[in-house]
N, C-alpha and C positions, 0 to 999 in steps of 0.2 A: 361365424360372425354375421352372416346374412340374416339368420333367424332373429337376431336381436334388433333388427331394423324394422320394427312393426309398423311404422308409419310411411315407409317408402312406397310410393305409388308409381314412379317412373324410373326405369332403369335403362341406361344407355351404355351398351357394350360395343358399339360399332367400332370397326377396326380401320385404322389408317392403312392405306394400300401399300405404303412403303416405297422404297426407291424404285425408279423405273426399271433398273437392271435386275430386280429380284425375280427369280424364276417362280413359276406357278407352284412347283413342288415346295420350294422354301416358304412361300407365302402360306400355303395350306398347312405345312407343319407348324409354323409359328402361330397361326390363328385358329386352328380347329377347336371349336367348343366341344363338340361331341355329345354323346348321350349323358355321360356323367356330369359334365358341366351344365347341360340344360336341366337335368333333374334337380340340381341344387337350386336353381332359380325359383322353383315352385314352392320353396320353403318360405317365400315372402308372401304372407297372407294378404297384404294390402296392394300388391302389384296390379296395376291396371294398364300400363303402357310399357312395352319393351321394344328396344331397338337392338337387334342382333345382326345388323347389316355387315357383310364382309367377314363374318367369323367362320366361314366355310363349314357351316352346319351340316353334319353328315346325316344320312337317312335315319339312323337310330336317334340322333339328337332331335331331328324334326318330329319324330313320333312322340317325344316327351313333351312337345308343346301342347298336346292334348291331354296331359296329365291332370289328375284332380286338382282343382284350383284355377285352372286356366280359363274357366268359363267367365271369370270376372274381367278378363282382358277387354279393353276397348280399342287399343291401338297396337298393331304388330307391324314391325318393319323387318322384313326378311330379304331386303334388296342385296344385291351383289354377293350372293352365296353360291352361284353356279349350280343351281338346283337341277336344271334340265328336266326331262320328262319324268324320271323317277322321283325327283324331288318335288315336282308339281303334284304328283299323286300322293306323296307322303304329306305334303302341306295340306292337301284337301282332307285327308283323314285326320290330321292333327287339329285342324281348325273347326271341325264339325261341332264340337261342344262350345265353341266361343261364339255364342249367338248374339252377344251384345257389341260386337266389333263395329266401330264407327270408321276405322281407317285400316287399310291393308296396303302394304307396299311390297310388291313382288318384282320391282323393276330390276333390270340388268341381271337376270338370272339364267340366261341361255335357254329360255323356255321355247321349245319348238312348236310348230303348228299343230303337231299331234297332242300337245298338252291342253288343247282347247276343251276337251271333254272334262278333264280334271278341274280346270279353271271354272268351267260352267257349273259343275257340281259344287265347288267350293263357294261360289258366289250365289247359288240358288237361295232364295228366301232370306236375303240380307237386306231387308227393308231399312234397317238402321244405318247402313253404310253411307257415309258422307264423303269419303276420300278413298279413291281407288287408283293405284299406280301400277301400271303394267308396262310402262315404256321400256325401250331398249331391250326388247325380246324379239325372237324370230317367229312371232305368231302367224304372220301372213294372213291370207284370206280365210283359210280353214279355222284358225284359232280365233280370228275376229268374229266370224259368223257364230261360233260356239259361245263366245263371251256376250255377243249382242243379245241373245235370248235372256240371259241373266240380268242384263242392264235394265230391261224394261220394268223389272220389279223393284228397282232401287229408287223409291220415291224421294228419299232425302239426299241423294247424291248431289254434291255441289262441286267436287273436284274430281277430274278424270284425266289421267296422264296415259296417253296411248302413243306418245311420240316414238318414232323409229321402230315400228312393229311390222313394217313392210306389207301393208294390207291390200294393196291393189284395188281395182274397181269393185270386185265382188265383196270384199271385206268392208270397204268404205261404204258401199250401199247398205249393207246389213247394219253397220253401226249407225249410219245416218237415220235409217228407219227406226231403230231402237230408241235413239235419242229423241226423235219426233214424238214417238208414242209415250215417252216418259213425261212429256208435258210441256 
């Protein structure tokens, strides 16, 4: 059915979190998109924007984001997928071919400070990026310092969400320096 929607450019599959009492296991079982589900999305030749926030995208599903055809994407929302360190590395590999991205949302993904290297690699040479959302992750100073280096190259960045990343003085100084050098 998806293949017949040749003019579809934006797909929103974000998932409602469900009742407060729902266990994490029940939520994951109900919402897991996985590799097979992600693979089917790339049959949409016109897709430029995808919101798969909260679908509990597994590592194999994340790898499918880099499938042939994904280079046309301009907006990717991967928020609330509990990616962690492994998922950050998978997202970096998956988004390498998506050079025209103008918006990336990785907020609320349990990204630890050790994911800074993967984030820095993902964000390198993203001059077209206008909107970056990394809020509500545990990046701390280490992750913020790693991200700061990539920020300096983002000449078109107009929106930056870094709330609740626990940066402390070292991380704040690195980010402030990067933002000053941006212009």
